[in-house]
N, C-alpha and C positions, 0 to 999 in steps of 0.2 A: 504492503502499498505505500499510493508516495501522495504532499502536505502540497497540501491545494493554494492556491492564496489566495486571497483574503479579498472576496467582492469589493470593499472599501479602497483598494487598492488596488486590485489588479485596476488595469487602462482602460483591458478593452470593453467594463463592464465604463468608461467615461464620456460626456457627452462633447458636443463643440465647443460648451460654455467652461470646462474643465482643462481650457491652455491656454490666454490671456500676453498679452503686450503690457504694461503697465514704461510713466516715462521717470528715472530717475529723479529723483529731486531737486538735484543736485548739476546736474549739464542738462538737462532731457533728454540723453536717449535713449534707446525702445530697451527691453530690456523682457521677455518672458519670461512669464511663469509659469508651471504646472500647480492648481493647487494645492498639492502636496510641499511647496519647496516655500518653506521660514519664513528662509531669508537669502537670496547673489549677491555676486559683486556685481557693480553695473560696468562691460564690457571699457566701456571706455574712460572714466574717473575711477573705477574701479571701490568705487564707497557699496558697500554694504546696506543693499536697498530691504526693508520689511514688505514681505511680500501683504497687501493689503488685504489681497481675498483669499491667505493662508486656510485650508480644512482642515482641521482632525480627523471628521468624518468619523466610523464608529470607535474613531479607537479614541473619543472621549466618555465613553462608558465600554470599552468592553476591556474585558479580562488580560487579552492575551495581547493589548496594547505591547506593551513591554517586549514580545516573544515576536509582534511582525515586527515592530518599526525600531524596535533597540530602544537600551536601558534608561535614556532619558521620554523616552518620552510619555511617562507617568507625569511630568514635573512640564513639559510642554502644551496644556492645559492653562489660558492664563482667566481664565476667569476666574479656577482654582490659587491660583496662583495670587491675584488680585485679591481674593476673599481672605487667601490665607495669613496675607500681608496686614487685610485693614483689624482683624484680629489680636494676631500680633500685636497689633499698631496702637490699640483699642487699650491692651492689660497692660501695654509698656507708659501708654502717656495717662493712663488710670487720671493722675492729680492733676490733669486739663481737659477738663469734659468742653470746656469753647476750644481742641483743641478738633478734638476728636471729633467737635458738630460740621466744624467748615470741610473734615478728611472730604465727606463722601458728595458733597460737590467739586472739592478742587479735581478726585475719580475724578470723576462723568468729566470733567475737562479735559484730562489730561487727557483721556479714550480721543475723544472730542480732534483734541489735538495732534497726538499720532496718526489719526482716520487721514486726516486732513496733511499733514507733512506730510507722514508713509513712512514712521519711526516706530520700532519695536516700541510695546508701553510697557509688559514690565522691566527691562533696564529702571528705567525711567521713574514706574513708581515706585521698586524696589528703596535706589538712587530717594529721592524724594523721602519716604518714609523714616529711612537712615541719619541723612543729614537733614529731617526734623527734630529729630530723640533726641538728636546733638545738644542741637539748637535748643534743644527746653533742658538740654545739659540731665538727658536720660542715658546717655551712655556718654564716654570716653572716642574711644578706640572703631573710628566708624568701621573700618577694611575686617577687625578681631567681630563687630560682631554681626557685619556682616555676614563672617563665616560662619562662626553657629548657626542663621538667619536661616543660613541659604539648604544646610548640612537637617540643620531639624527640616525645616516645609518643604525638602527635597528637592530643592530650584531647580533648574539645571543649569549647568558650569557658564554657560553663553552666557543666561539670562546672572549671575553673579559678574565674571571680565570687564561683562559690557560695568555694569553700576560703578563696581572697580573701579571704572579710567574713569565714568562722567565723577563719581566722588574724587576724586582728584580732580579732573579738572577744572571741579564746580571752589577746591577747598585752598587751591593757586589760579583767583581769576583768569583761569583757562578755558575760556568756552571759546568754546570757534563751529560749532556744533549746530543741529537744529534739536538732537536732544537736550542736550545742555542749559538752549534757551528756553526749550519749554520746562524743565526742573526748576531752573531761575525764576519764574515766573510762578509755577503755584510755586514757591518759598515761597514769594515773594506776597503773593499773599496770603498764606497765615497768618493773621493776627493771635499775640500774648497778650489781652491787654490796653491800651491804648497803640502799638509800636508792633513792627511787624517782624518774622521769623527767619529775620538774616541778616 
């Protein structure tokens, strides 16, 4: 007996809508995406571009997703990463209920900005949450905290790595890309009392 390929990942079951082109947000070059591509490098400027129509399909709920797509499949669920980060933030920042209240609105704004700018949401949310906790003096070392929380929440290494890069850029005032600009915008919107969280 031989193993058959999962219908959700088998290209024989795809339609014409499952392969499409999107413009690179940096240079405008067209990039061909398959629905299962998470992100690709632009052939022109080499920027890593998130797939705006990424579709996990059955891997979002299937217990065999890790066997089908590899061990990172568990962490690819943007919604579950988002919810796990929200829960972690609420527990850690419970002494700042006004900030916790602002978070839901800002998450929706981040989601919208990432969709518009075609950048990955999970690293942006991760960097935003971690830097907010630091600015509230609830953590000392963002990178150590991120490593611990990444393990605890089974986050993909790519998300953790991208979030660390964002945090380093922002702490050194070297924001040069859309992801950094989005995190800065979110951080500037957090208010604690009369002042912003930056």
